[in-house]
N, C-alpha and C positions, 0 to 999 in steps of 0.2 A: 310626055314630050315637053321639051322646053318651049316656052312662048317668049314673046318679046320682053316680058317682065321677069323671065328666068324662073318661073315657078315650075317645079318638077313634080312628078307623081310616082307613087309606088303603090302596089296592091298587096295587102297583107291578109292572109286567112289565118284566123286564130281561134277556131271554134265558133260559138255563137257570135254573130257579128254585132249584136247589141252592145256587149261590154267592150269588145275590141274597138268599136267606133267611139264610144264614150271616152275610153282611155286615150286613144290617139288624139281626139279632139281637144283634150286638156293640155297637150304638149305645146310649149312655146315654139313657134317656127312652123308648125303645121297649120296651114291657113284655111283648109277646108277638108271635110270628110263626107263621104256618103257610103251607103252599104249596097251590096248587090251580089250577084252570082257570077263566078268567074270560071273560065276554062272548062266548061261543060260541053255536052254533045247536042244540046237543043237550043233553039233560038227563043228569046223572051220567055224564059220559064217563070212559072209562078212559085211562090213559097211551097204550096202543096205539092207541086210537081217535083221540086228539088228534094223535099222530104220523103216522098213516097214512090217516085217513078224512075229512080236510078238514072238521073239526067247527067251525072258526072260533075255537076257544078259544086264549087266550094263557096260557102258563105264567106264573103270577102269585103274588106274595107278599102276603098280608094282614098288615099291620103295625098293631098296636094301640099307641098312644102316649099319654103323659101330657103335655098341652099346657102344664102348669105347669113341666115339665122341659125340653121341647124344642118348637120351633116347626116347623110344616109346612115353612116355607121352608128351614130347616136340613136337615131330612130330605131334601128334594128336592135340595139342593145336594150332599149326600153321594151320593145315588142317581145323579146325573149324573156323578159322579166314577168310577163303575164300569161305565158303559155307553158305547157309541159312539152318541151321540144322533142321528147322521145316517144310520146304517145301517138299511136297510129289511129286515125279516124275517131278521135275522142278528145274532148277537152271538158273538164268538170263532169257534170252529169249528162252531157250531150254526147251521143254516140251515133256514128254514121259517117259515110265518106264526105258528106257536105260539111262536117266539122273538122276535117283534116287541117293541118297547118301548111301554109305555103307562102312563098314570096314570088310574086309575079311581076316581072319588070317590063317596061316599055322602052327603056333606053339601054342598048347593048353595053354602053360605057359603064353602067352600074354593075355589071356582072362580076368583075374582079373584086370590087368592094364587098359585094354580097357573099361571094365564095370565101373570101378571107374571113369575114365575119362568122360564117358557118363553121369554118375550120377552127377558129378560136373557141366557138361555143362547144364544139365536139370535145375539146380538151377538158371540159368540166364534167363530162358524163362518160360512164362506161358503156351504156347502151348506145346504139347508133341514133343519131339525130334523124327524126322522121319528117322534117320540114322539106317540102318539095320546092325546088327552085326551077322555075320555068318562065319562058316568055309569056306575056299575056296573050292568049288566043282570042278571048272574048270576055266581055263584061256587060251584064245587064243590070240596070238599077232595080233594086228590090222595091216592093210596093211601098207607097207613101207611109203607111203605118209603121214600117220598120225603120224609117229614117229618124235619127235622133230618138230612138225608142225610149231609152232610159231617161232622157230629159222629159219626155211626155209622160212616162210611167216610172217615177222614181223608185217605186217598190218592186219593179219588175225583176225577174230572175236574172242573175248574172254570175258567171263562174269566176269573175274577177272581183276581189274584195274592194270595198270602198277606200281602204287605206291606199291602194294602188292608184286610185284616181287622184287622191291628195298628193301622192309622190309625183305623179305626172305633172301636176300643176306647178310644182317648184323645180322640176328638172330643167337644167339649163345647160346647153351645149357651149363649149368653148371654141366657137368658130374662129 
């Protein structure tokens, strides 16, 4: 939701949230990120519950961004660059419904932009795009040890290569 300073938010699920969060946090115009569990069937799930109890949650990054510095279309194009958009319930070595890809919105006005972006992405693939597009139903912050995990644990596992983090740091939108 937009606040008086016009910061917007979008929720992106891209496999393990450690790497997706690190990547998004490197992008100019994204002012804050955190990780959590989105669009599941239980309240306040733990990581163990999400991994083992079929809670329906997706590991998700909440990204706050300044639309005067970066457009949603640009954020989505960068997001698509670090996921396999045709993979169902799998990114890298991580397998399970919590690792699905998804775009969860809180502003209905973003839907046409997201749909157009997904249509353009589909033209690059023969297989169907597996990214779900849904309104955000719920979002629960993940445990503190997951927040900024790769900053705290630079050698931690990540399905996103370090070259992508460097690319994100220099990516600039022409707003």
